[in-house]
C-alpha positions as a Markdown table, in Angstrom:
| # | Residue | x | y | z |
|---|---|---|---|---|
| 1 | Met | -38.1 | 31.1 | -3.5 |
| 2 | Asn | -37.7 | 31.1 | -7.4 |
| 3 | Met | -34.3 | 32.2 | -7.3 |
| 4 | Leu | -33.6 | 29.3 | -4.7 |
| 5 | Lys | -35.4 | 26.7 | -6.9 |
| 6 | Cys | -33.2 | 27.6 | -9.9 |
| 7 | Lys | -30.0 | 27.2 | -8.2 |
| 8 | Val | -31.5 | 23.8 | -6.7 |
| 9 | Met | -32.5 | 22.8 | -10.3 |
| 10 | Met | -28.9 | 24.0 | -11.8 |
| 11 | Phe | -27.0 | 21.8 | -9.1 |
| 12 | Val | -29.1 | 18.6 | -10.1 |
| 13 | Leu | -28.6 | 19.5 | -13.7 |
| 14 | Leu | -24.6 | 19.7 | -13.3 |
| 15 | Phe | -24.8 | 16.7 | -11.2 |
| 16 | Val | -26.5 | 14.6 | -13.6 |
| 17 | Val | -24.2 | 15.7 | -16.6 |
| 18 | Ile | -20.7 | 15.6 | -14.9 |
| 19 | Tyr | -21.3 | 12.3 | -12.6 |
| 20 | Gln | -23.7 | 10.1 | -14.9 |
| 21 | Pro | -20.7 | 8.4 | -16.6 |
| 22 | Met | -18.7 | 7.7 | -13.3 |
| 23 | Ile | -21.8 | 6.1 | -11.4 |
| 24 | Ser | -21.2 | 2.9 | -13.5 |
| 25 | Gly | -17.9 | 2.5 | -12.0 |
| 26 | Trp | -18.8 | -0.2 | -9.7 |
| 27 | Glu | -20.1 | -2.4 | -12.3 |
| 28 | Asp | -16.6 | -3.2 | -13.4 |
| 29 | Met | -15.3 | -4.5 | -10.0 |
| 30 | Glu | -16.6 | -8.2 | -10.3 |
| 31 | Ser | -14.8 | -8.7 | -13.6 |
| 32 | Ile | -11.6 | -7.5 | -12.0 |
| 33 | Leu | -12.6 | -9.9 | -8.8 |
| 34 | Ser | -13.5 | -12.9 | -11.2 |
| 35 | Ala | -10.0 | -12.3 | -13.0 |
| 36 | Ile | -8.1 | -12.7 | -9.7 |
| 37 | Lys | -7.0 | -16.3 | -8.7 |
| 38 | Glu | -5.5 | -17.5 | -6.0 |
| 39 | Pro | -2.1 | -19.6 | -6.7 |
| 40 | Val | -2.4 | -23.4 | -7.0 |
| 41 | Phe | 0.4 | -25.7 | -5.4 |
| 42 | Pro | 1.4 | -29.2 | -5.9 |
| 43 | Asp | 0.3 | -31.8 | -3.1 |
| 44 | Arg | 3.7 | -31.9 | -1.4 |
| 45 | Glu | 5.4 | -30.9 | 1.5 |
| 46 | Phe | 8.8 | -30.2 | 2.7 |
| 47 | Val | 9.2 | -29.7 | 6.4 |
| 48 | Ile | 12.4 | -27.8 | 7.6 |
| 49 | Thr | 12.8 | -30.0 | 10.1 |
| 50 | Asp | 14.0 | -32.7 | 7.7 |
| 51 | Tyr | 16.7 | -30.4 | 6.3 |
| 52 | Gly | 18.3 | -30.3 | 9.5 |
| 53 | Ala | 16.3 | -27.2 | 11.3 |
| 54 | Ile | 16.3 | -26.9 | 15.0 |
| 55 | Gly | 13.3 | -25.0 | 16.3 |
| 56 | Asp | 15.1 | -23.4 | 19.7 |
| 57 | Gly | 15.1 | -19.8 | 18.8 |
| 58 | Gln | 18.8 | -19.7 | 18.6 |
| 59 | Thr | 20.3 | -21.9 | 15.8 |
| 60 | Asn | 20.4 | -20.6 | 12.3 |
| 61 | Val | 17.6 | -22.6 | 10.3 |
| 62 | Leu | 18.2 | -20.3 | 7.1 |
| 63 | Pro | 20.3 | -22.9 | 5.5 |
| 64 | Ala | 17.2 | -25.9 | 6.1 |
| 65 | Ile | 14.8 | -23.4 | 4.6 |
| 66 | Gln | 16.9 | -22.8 | 1.6 |
| 67 | Ser | 17.5 | -26.2 | 0.8 |
| 68 | Ala | 14.1 | -27.0 | 1.0 |
| 69 | Ile | 13.0 | -24.2 | -1.0 |
| 70 | Asp | 15.4 | -25.4 | -3.8 |
| 71 | Glu | 14.6 | -28.9 | -3.7 |
| 72 | Ala | 11.0 | -28.4 | -4.1 |
| 73 | Asn | 11.1 | -25.5 | -6.4 |
| 74 | Val | 13.3 | -28.4 | -8.8 |
| 75 | Leu | 10.7 | -30.9 | -8.1 |
| 76 | Gly | 7.8 | -28.6 | -9.5 |
| 77 | Gly | 7.1 | -27.0 | -6.4 |
| 78 | Gly | 5.2 | -27.7 | -3.0 |
| 79 | Arg | 4.6 | -26.4 | 0.8 |
| 80 | Ile | 7.3 | -25.5 | 2.9 |
| 81 | Val | 6.4 | -26.3 | 6.4 |
| 82 | Ile | 7.9 | -24.3 | 9.4 |
| 83 | Pro | 6.4 | -26.2 | 12.1 |
| 84 | Gln | 5.3 | -25.0 | 15.8 |
| 85 | Gly | 8.3 | -23.9 | 17.6 |
| 86 | Glu | 10.8 | -20.5 | 17.6 |
| 87 | Trp | 13.0 | -20.1 | 14.5 |
| 88 | Phe | 15.9 | -18.0 | 13.8 |
| 89 | Ser | 16.6 | -17.0 | 10.3 |
| 90 | Glu | 20.0 | -15.4 | 10.1 |
| 91 | Gly | 19.5 | -13.8 | 6.7 |
| 92 | Pro | 16.5 | -13.4 | 3.9 |
| 93 | Val | 14.6 | -16.2 | 2.9 |
| 94 | His | 14.1 | -16.0 | -1.1 |
| 95 | Leu | 11.6 | -17.8 | -2.4 |
| 96 | Lys | 10.9 | -19.5 | -5.8 |
| 97 | Ser | 8.4 | -20.7 | -8.2 |
| 98 | Asn | 5.6 | -22.7 | -6.9 |
| 99 | Ile | 6.6 | -22.2 | -3.1 |
| 100 | Asn | 4.1 | -21.8 | -0.7 |
| 101 | Leu | 6.0 | -21.1 | 2.8 |
| 102 | Ile | 3.7 | -22.1 | 5.3 |
| 103 | Ile | 4.1 | -20.5 | 8.8 |
| 104 | Ser | 2.4 | -23.1 | 10.9 |
| 105 | Glu | 0.0 | -22.4 | 13.9 |
| 106 | Gly | 2.3 | -21.8 | 16.7 |
| 107 | Ala | 5.4 | -21.3 | 15.0 |
| 108 | Thr | 7.3 | -18.2 | 15.1 |
| 109 | Leu | 9.7 | -17.1 | 12.4 |
| 110 | Ile | 12.6 | -14.2 | 13.8 |
| 111 | Phe | 14.8 | -12.7 | 11.5 |
| 112 | Thr | 18.5 | -11.4 | 12.5 |
| 113 | Ala | 18.5 | -7.9 | 13.3 |
| 114 | Asp | 22.2 | -7.6 | 11.9 |
| 115 | Pro | 22.2 | -5.7 | 8.3 |
| 116 | Lys | 24.9 | -7.4 | 7.1 |
| 117 | Tyr | 23.1 | -10.6 | 6.5 |
| 118 | Tyr | 20.8 | -9.1 | 3.9 |
| 119 | Leu | 23.7 | -8.7 | 1.9 |
| 120 | Pro | 24.4 | -9.3 | -0.9 |
| 121 | Ala | 22.2 | -6.3 | -2.7 |
| 122 | Val | 18.9 | -7.4 | -4.7 |
| 123 | Leu | 17.0 | -5.6 | -7.1 |
| 124 | Thr | 14.3 | -3.3 | -5.3 |
| 125 | Arg | 12.4 | -0.4 | -5.5 |
| 126 | Trp | 12.8 | 1.9 | -2.2 |
| 127 | Glu | 10.5 | 4.7 | -1.7 |
| 128 | Gly | 9.6 | 4.2 | -5.7 |
| 129 | Thr | 13.2 | 4.3 | -7.2 |
| 130 | Glu | 14.6 | 1.5 | -8.4 |
| 131 | Val | 17.8 | 0.2 | -6.9 |
| 132 | Phe | 20.1 | -2.4 | -5.6 |
| 133 | Asn | 19.6 | -2.8 | -2.1 |
| 134 | Tyr | 19.8 | -4.9 | 1.3 |
| 135 | Ser | 17.1 | -7.5 | 0.4 |
| 136 | Pro | 14.0 | -7.8 | 2.1 |
| 137 | Leu | 13.6 | -10.3 | 5.0 |
| 138 | Ile | 11.2 | -12.5 | 2.7 |
| 139 | Tyr | 12.1 | -11.6 | -0.9 |
| 140 | Ala | 10.5 | -13.2 | -4.4 |
| 141 | Tyr | 12.0 | -11.8 | -7.7 |
| 142 | Asn | 10.4 | -13.4 | -10.9 |
| 143 | Ala | 8.6 | -16.2 | -9.2 |
| 144 | Ile | 5.1 | -17.5 | -10.6 |
| 145 | Asn | 2.7 | -19.2 | -8.0 |
| 146 | Val | 4.2 | -18.2 | -4.8 |
| 147 | Ala | 2.5 | -17.6 | -1.2 |
| 148 | Ile | 3.3 | -16.9 | 2.4 |
| 149 | Ser | 0.5 | -18.6 | 4.2 |
| 150 | Gly | -0.3 | -20.3 | 7.9 |
| 151 | Asn | -1.4 | -19.0 | 11.2 |
| 152 | Gly | 2.0 | -18.3 | 12.5 |
| 153 | Thr | 4.0 | -15.2 | 13.3 |
| 154 | Ile | 6.8 | -13.4 | 11.8 |
| 155 | Ile | 9.0 | -11.1 | 13.6 |
| 156 | Gly | 11.5 | -8.6 | 11.7 |
| 157 | Asn | 13.5 | -7.4 | 15.1 |
| 158 | Gly | 13.5 | -3.9 | 12.8 |
| 159 | Gly | 13.8 | -2.2 | 15.8 |
| 160 | Glu | 17.3 | -3.2 | 17.1 |
| 161 | Val | 19.3 | -1.9 | 14.0 |
| 162 | Phe | 17.5 | -0.7 | 11.2 |
| 163 | Ser | 15.0 | 1.7 | 13.0 |
| 164 | Thr | 18.6 | 3.8 | 13.8 |
| 165 | Phe | 18.8 | 4.2 | 9.9 |
| 166 | Arg | 16.2 | 6.6 | 9.3 |
| 167 | Asp | 18.0 | 9.4 | 11.0 |
| 168 | Ile | 21.5 | 8.8 | 9.0 |
| 169 | Gln | 19.7 | 8.0 | 5.6 |
| 170 | Gly | 19.4 | 11.4 | 4.2 |
| 171 | Asn | 22.3 | 11.5 | 1.9 |
| 172 | Ala | 21.7 | 8.0 | 0.7 |
| 173 | Gln | 18.4 | 8.9 | 0.0 |
| 174 | Asn | 18.5 | 12.0 | -1.8 |
| 175 | Leu | 21.5 | 10.6 | -3.8 |
| 176 | Leu | 19.0 | 7.8 | -4.9 |
| 177 | Arg | 16.6 | 10.3 | -5.8 |
| 178 | Glu | 19.1 | 12.2 | -7.9 |
| 179 | Met | 19.9 | 9.1 | -9.7 |
| 180 | Gly | 16.6 | 8.4 | -10.4 |
| 181 | Ala | 15.9 | 11.9 | -11.7 |
| 182 | Asn | 18.9 | 12.0 | -13.8 |
| 183 | Asn | 18.2 | 8.4 | -15.7 |
| 184 | Val | 21.6 | 6.9 | -13.8 |
| 185 | Pro | 21.5 | 3.2 | -15.2 |
| 186 | Leu | 20.3 | 0.8 | -13.0 |
| 187 | Tyr | 23.8 | -1.1 | -12.6 |
| 188 | Asn | 25.3 | 1.9 | -11.0 |
| 189 | Arg | 22.7 | 2.2 | -8.3 |
| 190 | Val | 24.1 | -0.2 | -5.9 |
| 191 | Phe | 23.5 | 1.1 | -2.3 |
| 192 | Gly | 23.8 | -1.9 | 1.0 |
| 193 | Glu | 26.3 | -1.3 | 3.6 |
| 194 | Gly | 27.1 | 2.4 | 4.6 |
| 195 | Tyr | 23.8 | 3.8 | 2.6 |
| 196 | Tyr | 21.5 | 3.0 | 5.5 |
| 197 | Leu | 18.3 | 2.3 | 3.4 |
| 198 | Arg | 16.2 | 0.3 | 5.4 |
| 199 | Pro | 14.9 | -3.2 | 3.4 |
| 200 | Asn | 11.1 | -3.8 | 3.3 |
| 201 | Met | 9.9 | -6.8 | 5.5 |
| 202 | Ile | 7.9 | -8.9 | 2.7 |
| 203 | Gln | 8.3 | -8.2 | -1.0 |
| 204 | Phe | 7.0 | -9.7 | -3.9 |
| 205 | Phe | 9.1 | -8.1 | -6.9 |
| 206 | Ser | 7.8 | -8.8 | -10.8 |
| 207 | Cys | 6.0 | -11.8 | -9.5 |
| 208 | Gln | 2.8 | -13.3 | -10.9 |
| 209 | Asn | 0.0 | -15.3 | -8.6 |
| 210 | Val | 1.0 | -14.2 | -5.1 |
| 211 | Leu | -0.9 | -15.0 | -1.7 |
| 212 | Ile | -0.2 | -13.9 | 1.6 |
| 213 | Glu | -2.8 | -15.3 | 4.1 |
| 214 | Gly | -3.5 | -15.8 | 7.5 |
| 215 | Ile | 0.3 | -14.9 | 9.0 |
| 216 | Thr | 0.7 | -12.0 | 11.6 |
| 217 | Ile | 3.8 | -9.9 | 11.0 |
| 218 | Lys | 5.4 | -7.7 | 13.5 |
| 219 | Asp | 8.2 | -5.5 | 13.9 |
| 220 | Ser | 9.0 | -4.8 | 10.3 |
| 221 | Pro | 12.2 | -2.6 | 9.3 |
| 222 | Met | 10.3 | -0.4 | 6.8 |
| 223 | Trp | 7.3 | -1.1 | 4.7 |
| 224 | Val | 5.9 | -4.4 | 5.9 |
| 225 | Asn | 4.3 | -6.1 | 2.8 |
| 226 | His | 5.4 | -4.6 | -0.5 |
| 227 | Leu | 4.2 | -5.4 | -4.2 |
| 228 | Val | 6.2 | -4.4 | -7.2 |
| 229 | Tyr | 5.3 | -4.7 | -10.7 |
| 230 | Thr | 3.3 | -7.9 | -9.5 |
| 231 | Ser | 0.0 | -9.0 | -11.1 |
| 232 | Asn | -2.6 | -11.3 | -9.6 |
| 233 | Ala | -2.0 | -10.9 | -5.9 |
| 234 | Ile | -4.4 | -11.7 | -2.5 |
| 235 | Met | -3.5 | -10.4 | 0.7 |
| 236 | Arg | -6.2 | -12.2 | 3.1 |
| 237 | Asn | -6.8 | -12.3 | 6.9 |
| 238 | Val | -3.2 | -11.4 | 7.6 |
| 239 | Thr | -2.5 | -9.1 | 11.4 |
| 240 | Val | 0.1 | -6.6 | 10.4 |
| 241 | Asp | 1.2 | -5.0 | 14.2 |
| 242 | Ser | 4.2 | -2.9 | 13.3 |
| 243 | His | 4.4 | 0.8 | 14.6 |
| 244 | Arg | 7.4 | 2.5 | 13.7 |
| 245 | Leu | 7.4 | 5.3 | 10.8 |
| 246 | Asn | 7.5 | 3.8 | 7.3 |
| 247 | Asn | 5.9 | 0.7 | 8.6 |
| 248 | Asp | 3.1 | 0.8 | 6.0 |
| 249 | Gly | 0.9 | -2.4 | 6.1 |
| 250 | Ile | 0.9 | -2.8 | 2.7 |
| 251 | Val | 2.2 | -1.0 | -0.4 |
| 252 | Ile | 0.9 | -1.8 | -3.6 |
| 253 | Glu | 3.3 | -0.4 | -6.2 |
| 254 | Ser | 3.1 | -0.4 | -10.0 |
| 255 | Ser | 1.3 | -3.8 | -9.6 |
| 256 | Ala | -2.3 | -4.9 | -10.9 |
| 257 | Asn | -5.3 | -7.2 | -10.1 |
| 258 | Val | -5.0 | -6.9 | -6.4 |
| 259 | Leu | -7.1 | -8.3 | -3.8 |
| 260 | Ile | -7.0 | -6.9 | 0.1 |
| 261 | Glu | -9.6 | -8.2 | 1.9 |
| 262 | Gly | -10.0 | -9.1 | 5.9 |
| 263 | Asn | -6.9 | -8.2 | 7.1 |
| 264 | Ser | -6.2 | -6.3 | 10.6 |
| 265 | Phe | -3.4 | -3.4 | 10.3 |
| 266 | Asn | -2.2 | -1.5 | 13.3 |
| 267 | Thr | 0.7 | 0.5 | 11.9 |
| 268 | Gly | 3.2 | 3.5 | 12.5 |
| 269 | Asp | 2.4 | 4.5 | 9.0 |
| 270 | Asp | -0.3 | 4.1 | 6.2 |
| 271 | Ser | -2.2 | 0.9 | 6.7 |
| 272 | Ile | -2.8 | 0.0 | 2.9 |
| 273 | Val | -1.4 | 2.7 | 0.1 |
| 274 | Ile | -1.1 | 2.4 | -3.6 |
| 275 | Lys | 1.8 | 3.6 | -5.3 |
| 276 | Ser | 3.3 | 3.9 | -8.7 |
| 277 | Gly | 7.0 | 5.2 | -8.6 |
| 278 | Arg | 8.5 | 8.5 | -8.1 |
| 279 | Asp | 9.0 | 11.1 | -10.7 |
| 280 | Gln | 11.5 | 10.3 | -13.4 |
| 281 | Asp | 12.3 | 7.3 | -12.6 |
| 282 | Ala | 8.5 | 6.0 | -12.5 |
| 283 | Trp | 7.9 | 7.5 | -16.2 |
| 284 | Arg | 10.8 | 5.6 | -17.4 |
| 285 | Val | 9.2 | 2.3 | -16.3 |
| 286 | Gly | 5.6 | 3.5 | -16.9 |
| 287 | Arg | 3.9 | 0.8 | -14.8 |
| 288 | Pro | 0.5 | 2.3 | -13.1 |
| 289 | Ser | -1.2 | 0.5 | -10.2 |
| 290 | Gln | -4.5 | -0.7 | -11.4 |
| 291 | Asn | -7.7 | -3.1 | -10.6 |
| 292 | Ile | -7.0 | -2.9 | -6.9 |
| 293 | Ile | -10.0 | -4.3 | -4.5 |
| 294 | Ile | -9.8 | -3.1 | -0.9 |
| 295 | Arg | -12.6 | -4.6 | 1.2 |
| 296 | Lys | -13.4 | -5.7 | 4.9 |
| 297 | Asn | -10.3 | -4.9 | 6.3 |
| 298 | Val | -9.9 | -3.2 | 10.2 |
| 299 | Met | -7.3 | -0.4 | 10.3 |
| 300 | Glu | -5.8 | 1.4 | 13.3 |
| 301 | Gly | -2.9 | 3.6 | 14.0 |
| 302 | His | -1.6 | 6.1 | 11.3 |
| 303 | Asn | -3.5 | 7.1 | 7.8 |
| 304 | Ala | -5.7 | 4.3 | 6.7 |
| 305 | Ile | -6.2 | 4.2 | 3.0 |
| 306 | Ala | -3.7 | 6.4 | 0.7 |
| 307 | Ile | -2.7 | 6.6 | -2.6 |
| 308 | Gly | 0.5 | 8.8 | -3.3 |
| 309 | Ser | 2.5 | 10.4 | -2.8 |
| 310 | Glu | 5.0 | 8.3 | -5.1 |
| 311 | Met | 2.2 | 7.9 | -7.9 |
| 312 | Ser | 3.9 | 9.1 | -11.1 |
| 313 | Gly | 3.3 | 6.1 | -13.1 |
| 314 | Gly | -0.5 | 6.6 | -12.3 |
| 315 | Val | -3.4 | 4.7 | -10.3 |
| 316 | Arg | -6.5 | 3.7 | -11.4 |
| 317 | Leu | -9.6 | 1.2 | -11.1 |
| 318 | Val | -9.5 | 1.2 | -7.6 |
| 319 | Tyr | -12.7 | -0.4 | -5.5 |
| 320 | Ile | -12.6 | 0.2 | -1.7 |
| 321 | Glu | -15.4 | -1.1 | 0.1 |
| 322 | Asp | -16.9 | -2.3 | 3.6 |
| 323 | Asn | -13.9 | -1.2 | 6.0 |
| 324 | Lys | -14.0 | -0.4 | 9.6 |
| 325 | Leu | -11.5 | 2.4 | 11.0 |
| 326 | Met | -10.8 | 3.0 | 14.3 |
| 327 | Thr | -8.8 | 5.9 | 15.8 |
| 328 | Val | -6.7 | 6.9 | 12.3 |
| 329 | Arg | -5.3 | 10.4 | 11.3 |
| 330 | Asn | -6.5 | 10.5 | 7.8 |
| 331 | Ala | -9.2 | 7.9 | 6.4 |
| 332 | Ile | -8.8 | 8.2 | 2.6 |
| 333 | Tyr | -6.0 | 10.2 | 1.7 |
| 334 | Phe | -4.6 | 11.3 | -1.9 |
| 335 | Lys | -1.1 | 12.7 | -1.6 |
| 336 | Ala | 1.4 | 14.2 | -4.4 |
| 337 | Asn | 3.2 | 17.2 | -5.3 |
| 338 | Leu | 3.6 | 19.4 | -8.1 |
| 339 | Asp | 6.9 | 17.5 | -9.2 |
| 340 | Arg | 4.8 | 14.0 | -9.0 |
| 341 | Gly | 3.1 | 14.1 | -12.7 |
| 342 | Gly | 0.8 | 10.8 | -13.0 |
| 343 | Ile | -2.7 | 10.7 | -13.2 |
| 344 | Val | -4.9 | 9.0 | -10.6 |
| 345 | Glu | -8.7 | 8.4 | -11.9 |
| 346 | Asn | -11.7 | 6.2 | -11.4 |
| 347 | Ile | -11.3 | 5.4 | -7.6 |
| 348 | Tyr | -14.6 | 4.5 | -5.9 |
| 349 | Val | -14.8 | 4.4 | -2.2 |
| 350 | Arg | -17.9 | 3.2 | -0.3 |
| 351 | Asn | -19.4 | 2.0 | 3.4 |
| 352 | Ile | -16.7 | 3.1 | 5.6 |
| 353 | Glu | -17.0 | 3.2 | 9.3 |
| 354 | Ile | -14.6 | 5.5 | 11.0 |
| 355 | Lys | -14.4 | 6.0 | 15.1 |
| 356 | Asn | -12.0 | 9.2 | 15.0 |
| 357 | Ser | -9.9 | 10.8 | 12.3 |
| 358 | Asp | -8.2 | 13.7 | 11.8 |
| 359 | Ser | -10.1 | 13.8 | 8.3 |
| 360 | Val | -12.7 | 11.9 | 6.4 |
| 361 | Val | -10.9 | 12.7 | 2.8 |
| 362 | Arg | -8.0 | 15.0 | 2.1 |
| 363 | Phe | -6.4 | 15.7 | -1.2 |
| 364 | Arg | -3.3 | 17.1 | -1.4 |
| 365 | Thr | -0.9 | 18.3 | -4.0 |
| 366 | Asp | 2.0 | 19.8 | -2.0 |
| 367 | Tyr | 3.2 | 17.0 | -0.4 |
| 368 | His | 7.0 | 17.4 | 0.1 |
| 369 | Gly | 8.0 | 19.1 | -3.6 |
| 370 | Tyr | 11.7 | 19.7 | -4.0 |
| 371 | Arg | 12.4 | 20.4 | -7.5 |
| 372 | Gly | 10.4 | 23.5 | -9.1 |
| 373 | Asp | 6.9 | 22.5 | -9.3 |
| 374 | Met | 6.8 | 21.8 | -13.1 |
| 375 | His | 5.0 | 18.6 | -13.3 |
| 376 | Pro | 1.5 | 18.5 | -11.6 |
| 377 | Pro | -0.4 | 15.4 | -10.9 |
| 378 | Leu | -4.1 | 15.0 | -11.7 |
| 379 | Phe | -6.7 | 13.4 | -9.3 |
| 380 | Arg | -10.0 | 13.0 | -11.2 |
| 381 | Asp | -13.2 | 10.9 | -11.7 |
| 382 | Ile | -13.4 | 9.9 | -8.0 |
| 383 | Ile | -16.4 | 9.0 | -6.0 |
| 384 | Val | -16.7 | 8.5 | -2.0 |
| 385 | Glu | -19.8 | 7.8 | -0.8 |
| 386 | Asp | -21.6 | 6.3 | 2.3 |
| 387 | Ile | -19.7 | 7.2 | 5.4 |
| 388 | Thr | -19.9 | 7.6 | 8.8 |
| 389 | Cys | -17.5 | 9.1 | 11.6 |
| 390 | Lys | -17.8 | 9.6 | 15.0 |
| 391 | Lys | -15.4 | 12.8 | 15.1 |
| 392 | Thr | -12.7 | 14.4 | 13.2 |
| 393 | Ser | -10.1 | 16.3 | 15.2 |
| 394 | Glu | -9.1 | 18.6 | 11.9 |
| 395 | Val | -11.5 | 18.9 | 9.1 |
| 396 | Val | -14.0 | 16.5 | 7.1 |
| 397 | Val | -13.0 | 17.1 | 3.6 |
| 398 | Glu | -10.1 | 18.7 | 2.5 |
| 399 | Ala | -8.8 | 19.4 | -1.2 |
| 400 | Arg | -5.9 | 21.7 | -1.6 |
| 401 | Gly | -5.4 | 22.1 | -5.5 |
| 402 | Thr | -3.6 | 24.8 | -7.3 |
| 403 | Glu | -4.5 | 27.9 | -9.8 |
| 404 | Lys | -1.6 | 27.0 | -11.8 |
| 405 | Ala | -3.0 | 23.5 | -13.5 |
| 406 | Glu | -5.8 | 21.6 | -13.1 |
| 407 | Thr | -4.8 | 18.8 | -10.2 |
| 408 | Ile | -8.3 | 18.0 | -8.4 |
| 409 | His | -11.1 | 17.4 | -11.1 |
| 410 | Asn | -14.6 | 16.0 | -11.4 |
| 411 | Ile | -15.1 | 14.7 | -7.5 |
| 412 | Leu | -18.1 | 13.4 | -5.8 |
| 413 | Ile | -18.5 | 13.2 | -2.1 |
| 414 | Lys | -21.9 | 12.0 | -0.9 |
| 415 | Asp | -23.5 | 10.4 | 1.9 |
| 416 | Val | -21.1 | 11.4 | 4.3 |
| 417 | Lys | -22.3 | 11.9 | 8.3 |
| 418 | Val | -19.9 | 13.1 | 11.0 |
| 419 | Leu | -21.3 | 13.6 | 14.5 |
| 420 | Asn | -18.3 | 15.8 | 15.9 |
| 421 | Ala | -16.3 | 18.0 | 13.8 |
| 422 | Ala | -13.5 | 20.6 | 14.5 |
| 423 | Lys | -13.8 | 22.3 | 11.2 |
| 424 | Thr | -16.2 | 21.4 | 8.3 |
| 425 | Val | -14.4 | 21.6 | 4.7 |
| 426 | Asn | -11.5 | 23.5 | 3.1 |
| 427 | Ile | -11.7 | 23.2 | -0.6 |
| 428 | Phe | -9.8 | 25.7 | -3.4 |
| 429 | Gly | -8.2 | 25.0 | -6.5 |
| 430 | Val | -10.4 | 22.2 | -7.6 |
| 431 | Asn | -12.8 | 21.8 | -10.6 |
| 432 | Glu | -16.1 | 19.9 | -10.6 |
| 433 | Phe | -15.9 | 19.3 | -7.0 |
| 434 | Val | -19.5 | 18.1 | -5.6 |
| 435 | Leu | -20.4 | 17.5 | -2.0 |
| 436 | Glu | -23.9 | 16.0 | -1.9 |
| 437 | Asn | -25.6 | 15.2 | 1.2 |
| 438 | Val | -22.5 | 15.6 | 3.6 |
| 439 | Ile | -24.0 | 16.2 | 7.3 |
| 440 | Ile | -21.2 | 17.9 | 9.5 |
| 441 | Asn | -22.2 | 18.4 | 13.2 |
| 442 | Asn | -26.4 | 17.9 | 12.1 |
| 443 | Lys | -25.6 | 20.7 | 9.1 |
| 444 | Lys | -26.1 | 19.5 | 5.4 |
| 445 | Tyr | -24.0 | 20.3 | 2.8 |
| 446 | Asn | -24.7 | 20.4 | -0.9 |
| 447 | Lys | -22.0 | 22.4 | -2.5 |
| 448 | Phe | -20.7 | 22.6 | -6.0 |
| 449 | Tyr | -16.8 | 24.0 | -6.4 |
């Protein structure tokens, strides 16, 4: 009995010494939240029917939309209104500063499935590497105060042609990764026709003061919403219903001061994923994703909330709370490989309700490595707490570190309850990894690794 008491006291002492500095992390969330402001627009409306648009679902309305955007931009901005009806766009919509594109209730904006209309190529980031490629279907570059809002629907027609690209993109994918690894100048990375790299649905590249609100998005070619080098962004009350592989609901990449709240995701890939670029190209850019709040969302389909695997620029100060997960694969998923480098730190997760999942929390440092395992990542200073889950089909907590280098350090998983689990935990290659009050199949786990 004395030996047992000594072990318990040692566990408590180690917990207090190691984790006390982390407990205060939630206190910083309110200051980050108060710094995120919605964009403000002039009180002017530009209705696309005034520019010749016809809502029959067949006539190309892109010239009318772009004319309205251009005029509003010159005048200092305003609301570009797409009214009730079906509207067909033969190419991408390019937003500008001080523009709020409103998809009205009862309106459906349908994009062409023909890839040739998404050229000429624009500057983008494709799977974490900068490149000139097909334009996203809605694209904003270097814009300030810009939004997509309303209660209407956007359809990307990704299933008709772009869905065939994934099976034939391998050569271009490998070439782009090689260019990034070898620091090939950006002006020589011009892809597009013949390279089969799918565009994103909506992308804000190097923008400030962004809002995506209220809309429903379906049938994306690839990543659905994508923030790149963007600051002060809000995604609120959006429905994402897009089911092909790589149809991530929102990708936050090398962006800061981001609020994701009240959204509904049913996706063919991660619902919400935080990235910061791939390998050497991300080290060159050197921009982390940071100051991110994810709350009150509903997720279903593939993985729910992920960080990585392209996280070479680093991720820090992420707050995830009050989310509801239906049937998903991995609920909270940290993924990288030993080529990535990068540090993921100060991540706080609490009050998550899960119906069914493969795992509750999973750390991987062996995610699709290719180049020799020379640049290990580091996941550190992470707390996951107050999680309930009805059933896990694989493992509740998994952490797959490495003996070669410290890759998973200073982690606390506490107050987790799983009613029915196929397997409890699989944890190795970690340093200062604590399970506190983790209840699996009615058995309590308090362990220090």
